C-alpha positions as CSV (number, residue, x, y, z in Angstrom):
1,X,20.0,-1.5,-7.5
2,X,21.8,-4.7,-8.6
3,X,22.5,-7.6,-6.2
4,X,25.8,-9.6,-6.2
5,X,27.7,-6.7,-7.7
6,X,31.5,-6.3,-7.8
7,X,34.0,-3.5,-8.5
8,X,33.5,-4.1,-12.3
9,X,29.8,-3.3,-11.9
10,X,30.6,-0.2,-9.9
11,X,33.1,0.9,-12.5
12,X,30.5,0.6,-15.3
13,X,27.9,2.4,-13.2
14,X,30.3,5.3,-12.6
15,X,31.3,5.5,-16.3
16,X,27.6,5.5,-17.3
17,X,26.6,8.3,-15.0
18,X,29.8,10.5,-15.0
19,X,28.9,12.9,-17.8
20,X,25.2,13.2,-17.0
21,X,25.4,13.5,-13.2
22,X,25.0,17.3,-12.8
23,X,23.2,19.7,-15.2
24,X,23.8,23.3,-15.8
25,X,27.0,25.4,-15.9
26,X,29.4,22.8,-14.6
27,X,32.8,21.5,-15.7
28,X,32.9,17.7,-15.4
29,X,36.3,16.5,-14.0
30,X,38.3,14.0,-15.9
31,X,37.5,10.2,-15.7
32,X,40.0,7.5,-16.6
33,X,39.2,4.9,-19.3
34,X,36.9,2.2,-18.0
35,X,39.8,-0.3,-17.8
36,X,41.9,1.9,-15.6
37,X,38.8,2.9,-13.5
38,X,38.2,-0.7,-12.8
39,X,41.8,-1.3,-11.8
40,X,41.6,1.6,-9.3
41,X,38.3,0.5,-7.8
42,X,39.4,-3.2,-7.6
43,X,42.6,-2.3,-5.9
44,X,40.8,-0.1,-3.3
45,X,38.2,-2.8,-2.8
46,X,40.7,-5.6,-2.1
47,X,43.0,-3.4,0.0
48,X,40.1,-2.8,2.4
49,X,39.4,-6.5,2.8
50,X,42.7,-7.4,4.4
51,X,42.9,-6.6,8.1
52,X,46.0,-5.2,9.8
53,X,46.1,-6.5,13.5
54,X,42.4,-7.2,13.4
55,X,41.5,-3.7,12.0
56,X,40.4,-3.1,8.5
57,X,41.9,-0.1,6.6
58,X,40.0,3.1,6.0
59,X,41.2,5.5,3.4
60,X,40.5,8.0,0.7
61,X,41.9,8.2,-2.8
62,X,41.9,11.1,-5.1
63,X,42.7,10.4,-8.8
64,X,43.8,12.9,-11.5
65,X,45.4,12.6,-14.9
66,X,49.2,12.8,-15.0
67,X,48.9,15.9,-17.2
68,X,46.5,17.9,-15.1
69,X,47.9,20.9,-13.1
70,X,47.4,20.3,-9.4
71,X,46.0,23.8,-8.8
72,X,43.0,23.1,-11.0
73,X,41.9,20.2,-8.8
74,X,41.5,22.1,-5.5
75,X,43.3,19.3,-3.6
76,X,44.4,21.4,-0.7
77,X,48.0,20.7,0.5
78,X,49.8,18.2,-1.7
79,X,52.7,16.2,-0.2
80,X,54.4,14.7,-3.2
81,X,56.7,11.7,-3.1
82,X,60.2,12.1,-4.6
83,X,59.7,8.7,-6.3
84,X,56.3,7.7,-7.5
85,X,55.0,4.3,-6.3
86,X,53.1,1.7,-8.3
87,X,49.4,1.3,-7.4
88,X,48.9,-2.0,-5.7
89,X,46.9,-3.6,-2.9
90,X,50.0,-3.8,-0.7
91,X,51.0,-0.2,-1.3
92,X,47.5,1.1,-0.4
93,X,47.5,-1.0,2.7
94,X,50.9,0.4,3.7
95,X,49.8,4.0,3.2
96,X,46.3,3.7,4.7
97,X,47.5,4.2,8.3
98,X,48.9,7.6,7.2
99,X,45.5,8.7,6.0
100,X,43.0,10.5,8.3
101,X,39.7,9.4,6.8
102,X,38.1,12.7,7.7
103,X,40.7,14.9,6.1
104,X,43.4,13.4,3.9
105,X,43.8,11.0,1.0
106,X,46.3,9.0,-1.2
107,X,47.1,10.9,-4.4
108,X,47.0,8.7,-7.5
109,X,47.6,9.7,-11.1
110,X,47.0,7.9,-14.4
111,X,48.6,8.0,-17.8
112,X,47.4,6.2,-20.9
113,X,48.5,2.8,-19.6
114,X,48.7,2.6,-15.8
115,X,48.3,4.1,-12.4
116,X,50.9,5.2,-9.9
117,X,50.8,6.8,-6.4
118,X,52.2,10.3,-6.4
119,X,51.9,11.3,-2.7
120,X,49.4,12.3,-0.1
121,X,47.0,15.3,0.1
122,X,45.5,17.1,3.0
123,X,42.0,18.0,2.0
124,X,41.1,19.7,5.3
125,X,38.1,18.7,7.4
126,X,35.5,21.1,6.0
127,X,33.9,18.8,3.4
128,X,33.7,15.8,5.8
129,X,32.2,18.1,8.5
130,X,29.8,19.7,6.1
131,X,28.6,16.4,4.8
132,X,27.4,15.3,8.2
133,X,25.8,18.6,9.0
134,X,28.5,20.3,11.1
135,X,29.6,23.0,8.6
136,X,28.0,25.2,6.0
137,X,31.1,26.4,4.1
138,X,33.4,23.8,2.7
139,X,36.2,22.9,0.3
140,X,36.2,19.7,-1.8
141,X,38.5,18.1,-4.4
142,X,37.4,18.7,-8.0
143,X,38.3,15.3,-9.3
144,X,37.6,11.6,-9.1
145,X,37.4,10.8,-5.4
146,X,37.0,7.4,-3.6
147,X,36.1,6.7,0.0
148,X,36.6,3.3,1.5
149,X,35.5,3.1,5.2
150,X,35.0,-0.6,5.7
151,X,35.2,-3.9,3.9
152,X,32.8,-4.2,1.1
153,X,32.0,-0.5,0.8
154,X,33.4,1.9,-1.8
155,X,31.9,5.3,-2.5
156,X,32.9,7.1,-5.7
157,X,32.5,10.8,-6.0
158,X,32.7,13.4,-8.8
159,X,34.1,16.2,-6.7
160,X,31.4,16.8,-4.1
161,X,28.8,14.7,-5.7
162,X,28.3,11.0,-4.9
163,X,28.2,9.1,-8.2
164,X,27.6,5.5,-6.9
165,X,28.3,3.2,-4.0
166,X,29.2,-0.5,-3.9
167,X,28.0,-1.8,-0.5
168,X,27.8,-5.4,0.4
169,X,27.3,-6.6,-3.1
170,X,24.9,-3.9,-4.2
171,X,25.5,-0.9,-6.5
172,X,23.5,2.0,-5.1
173,X,22.7,5.5,-6.4
174,X,21.5,8.5,-4.4
175,X,18.3,10.3,-5.4
176,X,18.7,14.0,-5.6
177,X,15.7,14.7,-3.3
178,X,16.0,11.9,-0.9
179,X,15.4,13.4,2.5
180,X,13.8,11.8,5.6
181,X,10.6,13.8,6.0
182,X,10.4,12.4,9.5
183,X,12.9,15.0,10.7
184,X,10.8,17.8,9.2
185,X,8.3,17.5,12.1
186,X,10.8,17.8,15.0
187,X,12.7,20.6,13.1
188,X,9.5,22.6,12.5
189,X,8.2,22.1,16.1
190,X,11.6,22.9,17.6
191,X,12.0,26.1,15.6
192,X,8.4,27.2,16.5
193,X,9.4,26.7,20.2
194,X,12.4,29.0,20.0
195,X,11.1,31.4,17.3
196,X,10.7,34.4,19.6
197,X,14.2,34.0,21.0
198,X,15.8,34.6,17.6
199,X,16.4,38.1,16.2
200,X,15.7,38.2,12.5
201,X,17.2,40.3,9.7
202,X,15.7,43.6,8.8
203,X,16.7,43.7,5.1
204,X,17.1,40.1,4.0
205,X,14.0,38.5,2.5
206,X,12.1,36.3,5.0
207,X,12.2,33.4,2.5
208,X,16.0,33.4,2.6
209,X,16.6,33.5,6.3
210,X,13.7,31.1,7.1
211,X,15.1,28.6,4.6
212,X,18.6,28.9,6.1
213,X,17.3,28.6,9.6
214,X,15.2,25.4,8.9
215,X,18.2,23.7,7.2
216,X,20.5,24.6,10.0
217,X,18.1,23.2,12.6
218,X,17.5,20.0,10.5
219,X,21.3,19.6,10.1
220,X,21.8,19.9,13.8
221,X,19.4,17.0,14.4
222,X,21.1,15.0,11.6
223,X,24.6,15.8,12.8
224,X,23.8,14.3,16.2
225,X,23.0,11.0,14.6
226,X,25.9,11.3,12.1
227,X,28.4,12.0,15.0
228,X,27.1,8.9,16.8
229,X,27.7,6.9,13.6
230,X,31.3,8.1,13.5
231,X,31.9,6.8,16.9
232,X,31.4,3.2,15.5
233,X,29.5,1.8,18.5
234,X,25.9,2.6,17.5
235,X,23.3,4.2,19.7
236,X,19.8,5.8,19.8
237,X,18.5,9.4,20.1
238,X,15.0,9.8,21.4
239,X,13.5,13.1,20.4
240,X,10.6,14.2,22.7
241,X,8.0,16.8,21.7
242,X,9.0,20.3,22.6
243,X,7.6,21.5,26.0
244,X,7.1,18.0,27.3
245,X,9.2,16.1,29.8
246,X,10.3,12.6,29.0
247,X,7.7,10.0,30.1
248,X,9.0,8.2,33.2
249,X,6.8,5.3,32.2
250,X,8.5,5.0,28.8
251,X,12.0,5.9,29.7
252,X,14.3,5.4,32.7
253,X,17.0,8.0,32.4
254,X,20.1,7.1,34.3
255,X,21.6,10.5,33.9
256,X,18.7,13.0,33.8
257,X,19.5,16.6,32.8
258,X,17.7,19.7,31.6
259,X,20.5,21.4,29.8
260,X,19.9,24.2,27.3
261,X,23.6,24.4,26.1
262,X,22.9,23.0,22.7
263,X,19.7,25.0,22.3
264,X,21.4,28.2,23.4
265,X,24.3,27.6,21.0
266,X,21.9,27.2,18.1
267,X,20.1,30.4,19.0
268,X,23.3,32.3,19.3
269,X,24.5,31.0,15.9
270,X,21.3,32.0,14.2
271,X,21.3,35.5,15.8
272,X,24.8,36.3,14.5
273,X,24.1,34.7,11.1
274,X,21.0,36.9,10.7
275,X,23.0,40.0,11.6
276,X,25.7,39.2,9.0
277,X,23.0,38.6,6.4
278,X,21.9,42.2,6.5
279,X,25.5,43.4,6.2
280,X,25.9,41.2,3.0
281,X,22.7,42.7,1.5
282,X,23.9,46.3,2.3
283,X,27.4,45.7,0.7
284,X,25.7,44.2,-2.4
285,X,23.8,47.5,-2.6
286,X,27.1,49.4,-2.6
287,X,27.3,50.5,1.1
288,X,31.0,49.9,1.5
289,X,31.1,51.8,4.8
290,X,29.9,48.6,6.6
291,X,32.8,46.4,5.5
292,X,34.6,47.0,8.9
293,X,31.5,46.0,10.9
294,X,31.0,43.0,8.6
295,X,34.6,41.8,9.2
296,X,34.0,41.9,13.0
297,X,30.8,39.9,12.7
298,X,32.6,37.4,10.5
299,X,34.9,36.7,13.5
300,X,31.9,36.4,15.8
301,X,30.1,33.9,13.6
302,X,33.2,31.7,13.5
303,X,33.1,31.6,17.3
304,X,29.4,30.9,17.8
305,X,29.5,28.3,15.0
306,X,32.3,26.6,16.7
307,X,30.4,26.5,20.0
308,X,27.4,24.9,18.2
309,X,29.6,22.3,16.6
310,X,31.3,21.4,19.9
311,X,28.0,21.2,21.7
312,X,26.6,18.9,19.0
313,X,29.6,16.6,19.2
314,X,29.5,16.6,23.0
315,X,25.9,15.5,23.1
316,X,26.6,12.8,20.5
317,X,29.5,11.5,22.5
318,X,27.1,10.6,25.3
319,X,26.0,7.6,23.2
320,X,29.2,5.9,24.5
321,X,27.3,5.2,27.7
322,X,24.9,2.3,27.6
323,X,21.5,3.6,26.8
324,X,19.8,6.3,24.6
325,X,20.3,10.0,24.5
326,X,17.1,11.9,25.1
327,X,16.6,15.4,23.7
328,X,13.6,17.6,23.2
329,X,12.6,19.0,19.8
330,X,13.9,22.4,20.8
331,X,17.4,20.9,21.5
332,X,17.3,20.6,25.2
333,X,19.4,17.7,26.5
334,X,17.0,15.8,28.9
335,X,19.4,13.1,29.7
336,X,21.4,10.1,28.6
337,X,22.0,6.4,29.5
338,X,18.2,6.0,29.0
339,X,16.5,2.6,29.1
340,X,13.4,2.3,26.9
341,X,10.8,0.5,29.0
342,X,7.8,0.6,26.7
343,X,6.0,-2.4,25.4
344,X,4.5,-2.6,22.0
345,X,1.1,-1.0,21.9
346,X,-1.6,-3.6,21.0
347,X,-2.7,-3.6,17.4
348,X,0.3,-1.5,16.3
349,X,1.1,-1.8,12.6
350,X,4.8,-1.3,11.6
351,X,5.7,-0.3,8.1
352,X,8.9,0.3,6.3
353,X,9.0,3.6,4.4
354,X,10.7,3.0,1.0
355,X,9.9,6.4,-0.5
356,X,8.4,9.1,1.6
357,X,7.5,11.5,-1.3
358,X,5.8,8.7,-3.3
359,X,4.3,7.1,-0.2
360,X,5.7,3.7,-1.0
361,X,5.6,1.3,2.0
362,X,5.9,-2.3,2.9
363,X,4.8,-4.2,6.1
364,X,7.4,-5.1,8.7
365,X,7.8,-7.7,11.4
366,X,9.1,-6.1,14.6
367,X,10.9,-9.3,15.5
368,X,13.2,-9.1,12.5
369,X,15.1,-6.2,14.1
370,X,17.7,-5.9,16.8
371,X,17.1,-4.7,20.3
372,X,17.6,-1.0,19.6
373,X,15.2,-1.0,16.7
374,X,12.6,-3.0,18.6
375,X,12.8,-0.7,21.6
376,X,12.4,2.4,19.4
377,X,9.4,0.9,17.7
378,X,7.8,0.1,21.1
379,X,8.3,3.6,22.5
380,X,7.0,5.3,19.3
381,X,3.9,3.1,19.4
382,X,3.1,4.3,22.9
383,X,4.2,7.9,23.0
384,X,2.6,10.3,20.6
385,X,5.0,12.7,18.9
386,X,8.2,10.8,19.7
387,X,10.8,10.3,17.0
388,X,13.8,8.0,17.4
389,X,17.1,7.9,15.5
390,X,18.7,4.5,15.7
391,X,22.3,4.3,14.7
392,X,23.7,0.8,13.8
393,X,27.3,-0.1,14.7
394,X,28.4,0.0,11.1
395,X,26.9,3.4,10.5
396,X,23.5,3.3,8.8
397,X,20.7,5.3,10.6
398,X,17.1,4.4,10.9
399,X,14.4,7.0,11.6
400,X,11.4,5.7,13.5
401,X,8.2,7.9,14.0
402,X,4.5,7.8,14.0
403,X,2.1,10.1,12.0
404,X,-1.1,8.2,12.8
405,X,-2.3,6.3,15.8
406,X,-1.5,2.6,15.4
407,X,1.1,3.0,12.7
408,X,4.8,3.1,13.3
409,X,7.0,4.2,10.3
410,X,10.6,2.9,9.9
411,X,13.0,4.4,7.4
412,X,16.1,2.3,7.3
413,X,19.3,3.6,5.8
414,X,18.0,7.2,6.1
415,X,20.0,9.8,4.1
416,X,20.9,12.2,6.8
417,X,23.5,14.1,4.8
418,X,23.6,17.9,5.0
419,X,20.3,19.2,3.6
420,X,22.3,21.5,1.3
421,X,24.3,18.6,-0.1
422,X,21.7,16.0,-1.2
423,X,24.1,14.2,-3.5
424,X,27.0,14.0,-1.0
């Protein structure tokens, strides 16, 4: 990580990593010469820094060589301009309102000398939804791809893979196996609680369906926080141990509930997914007679998956009310608008987790945090087994949990991207 970095530094980092980012049988998409790459990133960077009626632009840019056939780039629907436009800060700012950050982009092309804007592309929502844990099948552009969602932040992708990010004067790289292990506890405990309510495949190997099931559960927890982040107002999600009620001493819930809608939606999704897995195995063995039944179950899984996504988004939306969302590890909604009333337990030690796998930590002063983080640290210090996801207004998520009495772990800027997409 380099401090006081600029678009020039990001361009160099992207060029250095581009051809060595992904190993194996993989075709690396084209990258423009470093001079042109820097021009593109600088233009995007400066366009995002100029507000329009107090709002800063958010936009995506896909970039391909002038000579590349569009069909090889998997861009989705392309809306070409009759007359190409020059790439400039003003032109990007004029087009940014036409771009839906979750699904569309400005199409740029380069030749040997310069850039121009060729049109707009509709990428679809599947990649953006998959990235935050709401989808497991997705489409992505196979080219240079830039995302700019606020002033001072530019993400550069190679297709679906994040190459590097410039954020507030730092160039950052994502580690391939950078997962918040704090969510493994709630996910494991939650799955154990609902284990007997799920019908498992008969033919598929247990390792396959158990792996899918764990990732799906982990992604559901992550998606709740990611959906709160997308709302842009911040919030907190308190995860209570499965089988326990929320402590009235620790939490005053303005709108208490005991809803199993999200929990039931997850179970229904897994039951249909496990049925379809056996059909897939049977067809791979040559049993073509089951193709009709498989087609029907494909329709069913689309429906139950939609119900799980909508339930997840509904719960996340409750963060718009003042106070925390409270759920159990097995996905019961216990309430929202919750006020955390705990005080810091005496002799509590707070540490920042820098690398969970390597067990690298540093001490923290609770008072350096804002109200949400301080409240989360306090309740975790008092309540054994609680885990809190704190979402800042500008998007980053902190995970706060305790593994030992007297020690509260804080993981700032946690990577809650889809567990199947570690480099997204």
